[in-house]
Backbone as CSV, one residue per row, in Angstrom:
resi,resn,N_x,N_y,N_z,CA_x,CA_y,CA_z,C_x,C_y,C_z
1,PRO,140.215,102.521,118.088,140.020,102.446,116.658,140.658,101.263,115.466
2,ASP,141.590,100.599,116.172,142.031,99.699,115.533,141.099,98.645,115.282
3,ASP,140.217,98.035,116.692,139.363,97.127,116.550,138.111,97.457,115.875
4,ARG,137.827,98.829,115.812,136.542,99.177,115.208,136.762,99.185,113.589
5,ALA,137.986,99.302,112.940,138.315,99.211,111.794,138.208,97.566,111.543
6,ARG,138.760,96.644,112.349,138.558,95.336,112.083,137.306,94.732,111.970
7,LEU,136.582,95.119,113.128,135.047,94.984,113.205,134.104,94.915,111.915
8,MET,134.419,96.473,111.432,133.649,96.809,110.273,134.153,95.995,108.979
9,LYS,135.259,95.843,109.031,135.840,94.845,107.863,134.979,93.544,107.854
10,GLU,134.987,93.026,109.202,134.439,91.505,109.143,133.262,91.720,108.728
11,LEU,132.269,92.677,109.224,130.800,92.835,108.994,130.705,92.973,107.376
12,GLN,131.313,93.682,106.814,131.472,93.906,105.473,131.462,92.483,104.632
13,ARG,132.328,91.504,105.470,132.609,90.411,104.559,131.758,89.114,104.926
14,LYS,131.063,89.131,106.095,130.359,88.285,106.507,128.668,88.840,107.216
15,THR,127.685,88.147,107.227,126.413,88.685,107.575,126.541,88.251,109.086
16,GLU,127.231,87.458,109.708,127.350,87.050,110.915,128.695,86.560,111.470
17,ILE,129.071,86.943,112.600,130.301,87.103,113.402,129.968,86.431,114.626
18,ILE,131.094,85.507,115.159,130.682,84.747,116.266,132.331,84.662,117.083
19,ASP,132.032,84.809,118.322,133.329,85.259,119.083,134.288,86.031,118.382
20,PHE,134.031,87.093,118.105,135.155,87.994,117.423,135.737,88.784,118.653
21,GLU,137.055,88.732,118.731,137.233,89.795,119.767,137.261,91.398,119.671
22,VAL,136.745,92.126,120.456,136.932,93.476,120.252,137.351,94.132,121.629
23,ARG,138.332,95.140,121.699,138.673,95.975,122.992,137.580,97.083,123.038
24,LEU,137.031,97.414,124.238,136.222,98.673,124.563,136.908,99.402,125.675
25,LYS,136.804,100.833,125.232,137.148,101.569,126.234,136.310,102.061,127.244
26,THR,136.836,102.086,128.481,135.580,102.765,129.688,135.542,103.695,129.732
27,LYS,134.781,104.609,130.581,134.670,106.069,130.778,135.812,106.626,131.226
28,GLU,136.598,105.617,132.089,138.003,106.100,132.634,139.323,105.677,131.761
29,ASN,138.809,105.396,130.499,139.853,105.009,129.428,140.706,103.718,129.669
30,SER,140.298,102.913,130.442,140.716,101.828,130.507,140.347,100.716,129.377
31,LEU,140.862,99.534,129.357,140.385,98.571,128.016,139.612,97.352,128.779
32,VAL,138.569,96.947,128.148,137.791,95.626,128.587,137.845,94.988,127.404
33,TYR,138.290,93.579,127.456,138.337,92.692,126.201,136.890,91.953,126.472
34,THR,136.553,91.937,124.918,135.064,91.438,124.911,135.005,90.661,123.752
35,SER,134.122,89.368,123.937,133.929,88.503,122.921,132.345,88.757,122.007
36,VAL,132.612,89.188,120.758,131.273,89.752,120.218,130.484,88.564,119.451
37,ASN,129.423,88.484,119.792,128.446,87.646,118.664,127.231,88.625,118.155
38,ALA,127.378,88.492,116.684,126.618,89.663,116.256,126.026,89.295,114.715
39,HIS,125.092,89.872,114.232,124.725,89.697,112.958,124.061,90.912,112.246
40,LEU,124.036,91.122,111.214,123.472,92.295,110.277,122.117,92.199,110.300
41,TYR,120.984,93.069,110.522,119.769,92.765,110.006,119.000,93.834,108.972
42,TYR,118.237,93.603,108.436,117.717,94.222,107.248,116.405,94.688,107.211
43,ASP,115.959,95.695,106.297,114.646,96.119,106.164,113.644,95.114,105.327
44,GLU,112.552,95.210,104.692,112.002,94.315,103.906,112.101,94.200,102.486
45,ASN,113.025,95.264,102.101,113.872,95.335,101.032,115.150,94.859,100.870
46,GLY,115.625,94.306,101.862,117.027,93.572,102.189,118.200,94.599,102.167
47,LYS,117.751,95.815,102.652,118.529,97.233,102.947,119.288,96.770,104.304
48,PRO,120.495,96.607,104.510,121.197,96.556,106.059,120.730,97.870,106.665
49,LEU,120.016,97.420,107.898,119.743,98.617,108.904,120.675,98.519,110.006
50,GLY,121.446,97.726,110.399,122.209,97.748,111.561,122.858,96.442,112.111
51,VAL,123.292,96.481,113.159,123.952,95.273,113.806,123.333,95.061,115.062
52,GLU,122.919,93.591,115.475,122.557,93.522,116.904,123.168,92.253,117.152
53,GLY,123.461,91.933,118.555,124.103,91.050,119.137,124.353,90.993,120.757
54,SER,125.405,90.486,120.928,125.899,90.320,122.574,127.593,90.467,122.674
55,LEU,127.827,91.025,123.671,129.232,90.850,123.930,129.414,90.370,125.246
56,ARG,130.589,89.497,125.496,130.729,89.028,126.664,132.246,89.462,127.113
57,ASP,132.337,89.839,128.316,133.549,90.337,129.056,134.387,89.125,129.379
58,ILE,135.719,89.291,128.414,136.612,88.379,128.637,137.847,88.876,129.253
59,THR,137.649,90.042,129.935,138.985,90.465,130.267,140.063,89.814,131.543
60,SER,139.210,88.992,132.331,140.008,88.234,133.228,140.732,86.797,132.388
61,ARG,139.824,86.278,131.548,140.765,85.622,130.680,141.816,85.832,129.945
62,LYS,141.643,87.195,129.239,142.643,87.763,128.210,144.146,87.998,129.375
63,LYS,143.724,88.458,130.521,144.959,88.858,131.476,145.541,87.376,131.808
64,ALA,145.075,86.375,132.124,145.398,84.935,132.320,146.237,84.545,131.500
65,GLU,145.780,84.742,130.130,146.396,84.526,128.812,147.787,85.183,128.767
66,GLU,147.640,86.497,128.901,148.696,86.939,128.861,149.957,86.890,130.137
67,SER,149.258,86.495,131.431,150.317,86.217,132.333,151.151,84.762,131.962
68,LEU,150.122,83.848,131.318,150.816,82.554,130.841,151.752,82.680,129.778
69,ARG,151.308,83.717,128.952,152.472,83.796,127.614,153.768,84.363,128.144
70,GLU,153.703,85.238,129.280,154.789,85.666,129.763,155.679,84.736,130.433
71,SER,154.888,83.919,131.159,155.583,82.915,131.772,156.283,81.895,131.225
72,GLU,155.463,81.410,129.882,156.173,80.410,129.057,157.394,81.165,128.416
73,GLU,157.513,82.410,128.135,158.680,83.403,127.563,159.848,82.963,128.310
74,ARG,159.238,83.272,129.713,160.418,83.355,130.761,161.122,81.895,130.651
75,TYR,160.329,80.893,130.942,160.745,79.519,130.734,161.522,79.305,129.581
76,ARG,160.921,79.777,128.543,161.582,79.808,127.220,163.069,80.094,127.024
77,ASP,162.904,81.458,127.772,164.533,82.253,127.658,165.367,81.603,128.621
78,LEU,164.709,80.829,129.714,165.684,80.040,130.659,166.378,78.922,129.894
79,PHE,165.451,78.268,129.206,166.005,76.925,128.683,166.725,77.051,127.564
80,GLU,166.486,78.241,126.713,167.378,78.518,125.593,168.859,79.087,125.898
81,ASN,168.858,79.788,127.126,170.160,80.235,127.597,170.845,79.368,128.519
82,ALA,170.416,78.039,128.897,170.941,77.279,129.910,172.134,76.735,129.345
83,HIS,173.069,76.425,130.428,174.448,75.868,129.861,174.317,74.299,129.792
84,ASP,173.049,73.757,130.049,172.948,72.385,129.920,172.301,71.921,128.585
85,LEU,172.351,70.748,128.145,171.813,70.273,127.108,170.419,69.899,127.508
86,ILE,169.396,70.513,126.734,167.964,70.143,127.236,166.876,69.592,126.085
87,GLN,166.479,68.422,126.039,165.686,68.069,124.837,164.134,67.605,125.356
88,SER,163.390,67.412,124.452,162.215,66.695,124.497,161.980,66.014,123.430
89,VAL,161.533,64.571,123.745,161.542,63.541,122.878,159.971,62.618,122.682
90,ASP,159.208,62.565,121.759,158.250,61.876,121.939,158.471,60.140,122.225
91,VAL,157.234,59.524,122.468,157.444,58.288,122.871,158.068,57.270,121.707
92,ASN,158.005,57.822,120.230,158.857,56.983,119.562,160.231,57.425,119.488
93,GLY,160.802,58.361,119.889,162.181,58.901,120.100,162.387,59.896,119.171
94,LYS,161.092,60.510,118.522,161.480,61.824,117.798,161.532,62.768,118.453
95,ILE,162.739,63.666,118.047,163.147,64.780,118.809,162.297,65.965,118.584
96,LEU,161.556,66.494,119.558,160.728,67.554,119.550,161.122,68.975,119.685
97,TYR,161.981,69.243,120.782,162.706,70.284,121.007,164.047,70.087,121.598
98,ILE,164.531,70.831,121.364,166.342,70.819,121.776,166.518,72.552,122.054
99,ASN,167.435,72.673,123.117,167.708,74.092,123.094,169.013,74.583,122.543
100,ALA,169.598,75.652,122.704,170.704,76.321,121.898,172.115,75.608,122.392
101,THR,171.978,75.368,123.487,173.361,74.767,123.711,173.373,73.281,123.513
102,TRP,172.266,72.585,123.416,172.239,71.021,122.739,172.705,71.129,121.304
103,LYS,172.297,72.135,120.449,172.334,72.423,118.997,173.766,72.625,119.028
104,ASN,174.454,73.556,119.622,175.822,74.010,119.475,176.873,72.831,119.865
105,THR,176.432,72.123,120.962,177.291,71.184,121.427,177.511,70.066,120.341
106,LEU,176.253,69.749,119.645,176.410,68.501,118.785,176.590,68.948,117.421
107,GLY,176.077,70.067,116.882,176.434,70.551,115.915,175.654,70.276,114.661
108,TYR,174.234,69.763,114.840,173.416,69.334,113.727,172.514,70.429,113.577
109,THR,172.246,70.764,112.219,171.255,71.623,111.589,169.856,71.400,112.077
110,ASP,168.979,72.447,111.905,167.397,72.291,112.410,166.898,71.364,111.338
111,GLU,167.452,71.262,110.144,166.800,70.329,108.874,167.409,68.850,109.344
112,GLU,168.484,68.815,109.876,168.825,67.208,110.128,168.140,66.826,111.575
113,ILE,167.901,67.929,112.560,167.321,67.695,113.549,165.942,67.222,113.519
114,SER,165.255,67.866,112.589,163.901,67.594,112.280,163.324,66.375,112.013
115,VAL,164.439,65.598,111.421,163.952,64.013,111.074,164.851,62.950,111.523
116,MET,165.402,63.604,112.883,166.130,62.456,113.397,165.500,61.798,114.885
117,ASN,165.834,60.735,115.019,165.511,60.132,116.397,166.363,60.120,117.527
118,ILE,166.068,60.335,118.424,167.198,60.531,119.405,168.236,59.275,119.551
119,PHE,167.896,58.105,119.251,168.948,56.966,119.009,169.708,57.152,118.125
120,ASP,169.567,58.145,117.111,170.663,58.444,116.045,171.717,58.941,116.461
121,ILE,171.720,59.778,117.824,173.042,60.207,118.119,173.483,59.606,119.484
122,ILE,172.795,58.521,119.833,173.439,57.927,120.969,174.510,56.963,120.271
123,ALA,175.751,56.753,121.030,176.628,56.204,120.696,176.428,54.599,120.628
124,SER,176.912,53.677,119.667,176.489,52.259,119.493,176.517,51.606,120.820
125,GLU,177.816,51.611,121.352,177.939,50.846,122.788,176.786,51.190,123.895
126,CYS,176.138,52.138,123.737,175.133,52.671,124.671,173.572,52.675,124.251
127,LYS,173.649,52.372,123.099,171.975,51.891,122.726,171.262,51.215,123.346
128,GLU,171.650,50.029,123.617,171.024,49.066,124.331,170.467,49.098,125.541
129,GLU,171.460,49.925,126.283,171.121,50.428,127.722,170.302,51.475,127.740
130,CYS,170.393,52.642,126.677,169.357,53.583,126.756,168.209,53.129,126.214
131,ALA,167.972,52.200,125.348,166.723,51.745,124.920,166.009,51.191,126.086
132,ALA,166.371,50.127,126.839,166.076,49.953,128.153,165.651,50.969,129.135
133,MET,166.440,52.133,129.414,166.210,53.271,130.130,165.025,53.908,129.671
134,PHE,164.867,54.196,128.495,163.783,54.865,127.622,162.549,54.035,127.857
135,ARG,162.378,52.779,128.023,161.417,51.886,128.289,161.130,52.268,129.763
136,ASN,161.842,52.204,130.541,161.538,52.248,131.969,160.982,53.858,132.154
137,ILE,161.522,54.839,131.729,161.086,56.238,131.749,159.571,56.189,131.302
138,LEU,159.204,55.792,130.087,157.949,55.676,129.566,156.916,55.148,130.399
139,ALA,157.554,53.830,131.472,156.588,53.344,132.266,156.347,54.096,133.729
140,GLY,156.992,55.347,133.740,156.846,56.123,134.845,157.925,55.756,135.834
141,ASN,158.973,55.245,135.847,159.919,54.828,136.651,161.248,55.763,137.032
142,GLU,161.560,55.910,137.755,162.674,56.818,138.347,163.749,56.325,137.867
143,MET,164.566,57.185,137.257,165.760,56.448,136.673,166.974,57.026,137.564
144,GLY,167.016,57.987,138.331,168.037,58.503,138.814,168.937,59.388,138.112
145,ASN,170.377,59.053,138.279,171.277,59.745,137.273,171.696,58.880,136.088
146,ILE,171.506,59.404,135.049,171.633,58.753,133.496,173.008,59.363,133.083
147,GLU,174.173,58.346,132.707,175.222,58.807,132.045,175.159,57.988,130.702
148,THR,175.425,58.683,129.687,175.586,58.029,128.515,176.586,58.888,127.160
149,VAL,176.747,58.557,126.192,177.518,59.179,125.161,176.995,59.767,123.951
150,PHE,176.745,60.705,123.429,175.993,61.323,122.388,177.102,61.357,121.275
151,ILE,176.754,61.188,119.994,177.583,61.420,118.830,177.363,62.705,118.346
152,ALA,178.367,63.577,118.101,178.297,65.003,117.557,178.300,64.613,116.108
153,LYS,177.872,65.803,115.299,178.015,65.824,113.906,179.572,65.921,113.648
154,GLY,179.880,64.776,112.706,181.248,64.560,112.297,181.895,63.341,113.341
155,GLY,181.285,62.941,114.132,181.561,61.369,114.927,182.354,61.618,116.281
156,ARG,182.476,63.188,116.718,183.116,63.263,117.935,182.064,62.819,119.105
157,LYS,182.577,62.400,120.020,181.847,61.704,121.434,181.750,62.829,122.253
158,VAL,180.351,62.912,122.707,180.165,63.765,123.716,179.647,63.098,125.134
159,TYR,180.316,63.070,126.308,179.749,62.295,127.280,178.958,63.319,128.256
160,VAL,177.696,62.845,128.406,176.758,63.457,129.111,176.098,62.738,130.451
161,GLU,175.651,63.270,131.288,175.030,62.992,132.520,173.783,63.782,133.014
162,GLY,173.036,63.305,133.446,171.795,63.947,133.702,170.388,63.001,133.991
163,GLY,169.327,63.713,133.925,168.092,62.914,134.320,167.057,63.259,133.207
164,SER,165.940,62.308,133.414,164.875,62.350,132.371,163.451,61.842,132.944
165,ASN,162.400,62.450,132.699,161.186,62.018,132.829,160.264,62.031,131.999
166,CYS,158.902,61.537,132.258,157.821,61.297,131.468,156.731,62.146,131.504
167,LYS,156.049,62.931,130.806,154.817,63.771,131.072,153.373,62.691,130.602
168,PHE,152.598,62.445,131.448,151.675,61.432,131.027,150.226,62.483,130.985
169,VAL,149.651,61.994,130.154,148.023,62.561,129.920,147.267,61.579,129.863
170,ASP,146.218,61.357,130.947,145.136,60.528,131.364,145.743,59.162,131.343
171,GLY,147.134,59.097,132.274,147.831,57.837,132.457,148.525,57.427,130.892
172,ILE,148.542,58.237,129.986,149.269,57.649,128.655,150.486,58.449,128.591
173,PRO,151.641,57.698,128.407,153.055,58.474,128.092,152.797,59.560,126.898
174,VAL,153.329,60.595,126.953,153.222,61.470,125.508,154.554,62.224,125.273
175,VAL,155.267,62.649,126.151,156.680,62.940,125.791,157.722,63.042,127.009
176,THR,159.021,62.563,126.560,160.250,62.793,127.855,160.672,64.175,127.636
177,ARG,161.154,64.522,128.755,161.982,65.692,129.070,163.387,65.656,129.785
178,SER,164.428,65.876,129.228,165.745,65.420,129.515,166.530,66.680,129.857
179,ILE,167.404,66.721,130.767,168.270,67.555,131.102,169.649,67.275,131.236
180,PHE,170.757,67.335,130.485,172.054,66.564,130.562,173.144,67.936,130.791
181,ARG,174.330,67.184,131.187,175.230,68.088,131.285,176.654,67.695,130.854
182,ASN,177.314,68.086,130.003,178.423,67.838,129.238,179.624,67.424,130.284
183,ILE,179.976,66.294,130.341,180.919,65.915,131.231,182.258,65.429,130.524
184,SER,182.375,65.799,129.309,183.415,65.121,128.317,184.646,65.490,128.894
185,GLU,184.930,66.939,129.405,186.410,67.322,129.766,186.602,66.460,131.042
186,GLN,185.739,66.148,131.988,185.858,65.342,133.265,186.302,63.958,132.656
187,LYS,185.540,63.408,131.817,185.624,62.285,131.288,187.490,62.075,130.675
188,GLN,187.725,62.916,129.711,188.806,63.043,129.223,190.054,63.013,130.113
189,ALA,189.843,63.633,131.299,190.860,64.068,132.372,190.852,62.537,133.244
190,GLU,189.520,62.101,133.311,189.741,60.647,134.001,190.488,59.860,133.270
191,GLU,190.293,59.653,132.063,191.038,58.653,131.367,192.424,58.972,130.906
192,ALA,192.667,60.174,130.920,194.235,60.784,130.995,194.980,60.167,132.502
193,MET,194.253,60.504,133.529,194.470,59.804,134.709,194.908,58.501,134.654
194,HIS,193.794,57.688,134.297,193.969,56.233,134.095,195.239,55.686,133.270
195,GLU,195.552,56.655,132.226,196.312,56.115,131.417,197.752,56.221,132.185
196,SER,197.901,57.438,132.600,198.925,57.748,133.493,199.555,56.897,134.694
197,GLU,198.358,56.489,135.093,198.491,55.428,136.331,199.038,54.180,135.842
198,MET,198.665,53.660,134.312,198.816,52.671,133.916,200.377,52.736,133.674
199,ARG,200.672,53.764,132.982,202.092,53.877,132.511,203.109,53.850,133.816
200,PHE,202.569,54.450,134.595,203.618,54.434,136.225,203.790,53.059,136.238
201,SER,202.396,52.431,136.599,202.360,51.054,136.964,203.601,50.092,136.309
202,SER,203.090,50.161,135.104,204.010,49.508,133.917,205.667,49.572,134.100
203,ILE,206.098,50.982,134.532,207.517,51.368,134.635,207.802,50.716,135.988
204,ILE,206.867,50.745,137.059,207.554,50.325,138.464,207.916,48.744,138.076
205,ASN,206.801,47.917,137.243,206.845,46.564,137.242,207.960,46.082,136.317
206,LEU,208.539,46.948,135.575,209.613,46.480,134.619,210.865,47.112,135.130
207,ALA,210.810,47.791,136.425,211.988,48.362,136.726,213.239,47.209,137.214
208,ALA,214.442,47.370,137.257,215.294,46.559,137.510,215.562,46.510,139.000
209,ASP,215.401,47.863,139.639,215.591,48.038,141.040,214.365,47.655,141.859
210,ALA,214.558,47.484,143.089,213.746,47.200,144.278,212.679,48.406,144.403
211,ILE,211.674,48.627,144.402,211.023,50.188,144.719,209.926,49.706,145.857
212,ILE,209.857,50.244,146.667,208.861,50.326,147.730,208.413,51.862,148.130
213,SER,207.141,51.678,148.601,206.532,52.933,149.061,205.958,52.554,150.424
214,VAL,206.496,53.821,151.368,206.021,53.420,152.650,205.196,54.647,153.188
215,ASN,203.841,54.463,153.794,203.126,55.283,154.223,203.556,56.029,155.559
216,SER,202.612,56.768,155.970,203.038,57.633,157.492,203.078,56.651,158.492
217,GLU,202.513,55.589,158.604,202.250,54.775,159.491,203.233,53.576,159.263
218,LYS,204.379,53.626,158.483,205.486,52.723,158.172,205.167,51.480,157.502
219,ASN,204.054,51.430,156.751,203.268,50.250,156.288,203.712,50.397,154.854
220,ILE,204.043,49.168,154.133,204.309,49.340,152.576,202.977,49.368,151.864
221,SER,203.152,50.241,151.179,201.751,50.273,150.235,202.067,49.913,148.862
222,LEU,203.225,49.899,148.329,203.617,49.724,146.905,205.195,49.145,146.971
223,PHE,204.929,47.970,146.107,206.461,47.120,145.824,206.639,46.864,144.614
């Protein structure tokens, strides 16, 4: 009934319809998807007498489209709820897609992201290296593990590591796709450990007493 109403409304608006999708019910009450090409025909006085045309069965195509849509929705849900930062960038660096974790981690609004270039969020000390890696990715080269620093809104540094690749169409680079893991806590722990070791070393070097460390094999490892 819904499609019948749509079809009649379209025929009242036009004298010809092309590739108009209509569902038909079979004798067993299942649905068949069709594509309709039809036009009105008239008598000698211009009075509309009826409609003639053809219907093409597109049920297989519609089922394939539905399966594809469901698959895309599953992947979209997976990306949106992933704990990693996922981004898609065009060949000029314009940000095309970011997932919720990316947005929540870096804190930028949709309006800000819509006009941003990926190099706007890369720390100044990493820009040159990242630009070289970006050119290599667009050339189709494998870069392995990538480690860099993003700048969140407000200036906070976010250390990330991950991978990136490029999609090609007819041999031409179109878009890069990247997945990064936030390793800021790991980096902070490493820096704290390094600072602790430096302080410990400084204390030892300035100590008035002789200090030695002997391992289990009776070798001196520190003095």
